[in-house]
C-alpha positions in Angstrom: -2.7 17.3 -3.7 0.8 17.3 -2.4 2.0 13.7 -1.9 5.0 14.8 0.2 2.7 16.6 2.7 0.5 13.5 2.9 3.5 11.3 3.5 4.6 13.6 6.3 1.2 13.3 7.9 1.4 9.5 7.8 4.9 9.4 9.1 3.8 11.5 12.1 0.9 9.1 12.7 3.2 6.1 12.7 5.6 7.8 15.1 2.6 7.9 17.5 1.6 4.4 16.7 5.1 3.1 17.6 4.3 4.1 21.2 1.5 1.5 21.3 3.8 -1.4 20.4 5.8 -2.9 17.6 4.5 -3.5 14.1 5.7 -4.6 10.7 5.3 -2.6 7.5 4.3 -4.3 4.3 3.8 -2.2 1.1 1.8 -3.2 -1.9 4.0 -3.2 -5.1 4.8 -0.6 -6.5 3.6 2.6 -4.8 2.9 1.1 -1.4 6.3 -0.6 -1.4 8.0 2.8 -2.1 6.1 4.3 0.8 6.9 1.4 3.1 10.6 1.6 2.2 10.8 5.3 3.0 8.7 4.9 6.2 11.0 2.1 7.5 14.1 4.3 6.8 12.5 7.4 8.4 11.3 5.5 11.5 14.6 3.6 11.9 12.9 0.2 11.4 15.2 -2.7 10.4 13.1 -3.9 7.5 9.8 -3.7 5.5 7.9 -6.2 3.4 6.6 -6.0 -0.1 3.4 -7.7 -1.3 2.7 -8.4 -4.9 -1.0 -9.0 -5.5 -0.7 -9.9 -9.2 -1.8 -13.6 -8.8 -4.6 -12.8 -6.4 -6.3 -10.1 -8.4 -9.9 -10.9 -9.5 -9.1 -9.3 -12.8 -6.0 -11.3 -13.5 -7.5 -12.8 -16.7 -8.1 -9.3 -18.0 -4.7 -7.9 -17.0 -2.8 -10.9 -18.4 0.8 -10.0 -19.3 0.6 -6.7 -17.4 0.1 -8.6 -14.2 2.9 -11.0 -15.0 5.3 -8.1 -15.7 4.5 -6.6 -12.4 4.9 -9.9 -10.7 8.3 -10.5 -12.2 9.7 -7.1 -11.3 8.7 -7.1 -7.6 7.9 -10.3 -5.9 6.4 -10.7 -2.4 9.1 -10.5 0.2 8.2 -10.5 3.9 11.4 -10.5 6.1 9.4 -11.2 9.3 7.2 -13.9 10.7 3.7 -13.1 9.6 2.2 -15.4 12.3 1.0 -13.3 15.3 2.5 -10.0 13.8 0.8 -6.6 13.9 1.1 -5.5 10.3 0.4 -2.2 8.7 -0.4 -2.8 5.1 0.5 0.2 2.9 -0.9 1.3 -0.5 -0.7 4.6 -2.3 -4.4 5.0 -3.4 -7.5 3.2 -2.0 -10.4 3.1 -4.4 -12.6 0.0 -4.8 -10.9 -2.2 -2.1 -10.2 -5.0 -4.6 -6.4 -4.6 -4.5 -6.5 -4.7 -0.7 -8.5 -7.9 -0.8 -5.9 -9.4 -3.1 -3.1 -8.2 -0.7 -4.8 -9.9 2.3 -5.1 -13.1 0.3 -1.4 -13.0 -0.5 -0.5 -12.0 3.1 -2.4 -14.9 4.5 -0.6 -17.3 2.2 2.4 -16.5 4.5 0.7 -16.9 7.8 -1.9 -15.5 10.1 -1.2 -12.1 11.6 -2.6 -10.9 14.9 -3.8 -7.7 13.3 -3.7 -5.9 10.0 -4.2 -2.2 9.7 -4.4 -0.3 6.4 -2.5 2.9 5.6 -3.0 4.9 2.3 -1.8 8.2 1.0 -5.1 8.9 -0.7 -8.6 7.5 -0.3 -10.8 8.0 -3.4 -14.0 6.4 -1.9 -16.3 4.5 -4.2 -15.7 1.1 -2.5 -16.9 -2.1 -4.0 -15.8 -4.1 -0.9 -16.1 -3.2 2.8 -12.5 -1.9 3.2 -11.5 1.0 5.4 -8.1 2.5 6.1 -6.9 3.1 9.7 -4.4 5.8 8.4 -5.4 8.1 5.6 -3.3 11.0 4.2 -6.3 12.6 2.6 -9.8 11.8 1.3 -10.0 13.0 -2.3 -12.6 13.2 -5.1 -11.6 12.9 -8.7 -13.7 11.8 -11.7 -14.0 8.0 -12.1 -12.5 8.2 -15.5 -9.2 9.3 -14.0 -6.7 7.4 -12.0 -4.3 8.8 -9.4 -0.7 7.6 -10.0 2.0 7.9 -7.4 5.4 8.8 -8.8 8.8 8.8 -7.1 11.7 10.9 -8.4 15.4 10.1 -8.3 15.7 11.7 -4.8 12.9 9.6 -3.4 10.3 12.4 -3.3 6.7 11.5 -4.0 4.2 13.3 -6.3 0.8 12.4 -7.7 -0.2 12.5 -11.4 -3.7 12.3 -12.8 -4.1 10.1 -15.8 -7.1 9.1 -18.0 -8.3 5.5 -17.4 -8.0 3.2 -20.4 
């Protein structure tokens, strides 16, 4: 699966979406934030937001210091008024829906948006929660014992790596 091709597909969809009216981008730390940053640049948008879900995760007790490390390296930053905004929430991979739930909790700590749409590069299926993306690069099927990790090289290009789940 070519992450760059999927990114191009999502960029094209957002170009069309711009014609329907303004929106704000908010990417989930880390991969979603990378995507949001690049989309904002490619679309000529003045800013993008970053959402850190570490403290809203339902597995926070299990993640412990891993969640804290993520929280300290990339904090939530929303350079726009959340109240009444149309927000496109961006993540790299949609799987169970639990991370999106945590992101919505964090987002609503900052206000009440008019609308939230979800955009993902890859949708793995196998939801535990009723979450569906409005914009999907590609639906994929990989074994449950593997995770799909988005990587960004020094030039900003995206790629996916398959890793075994711990």
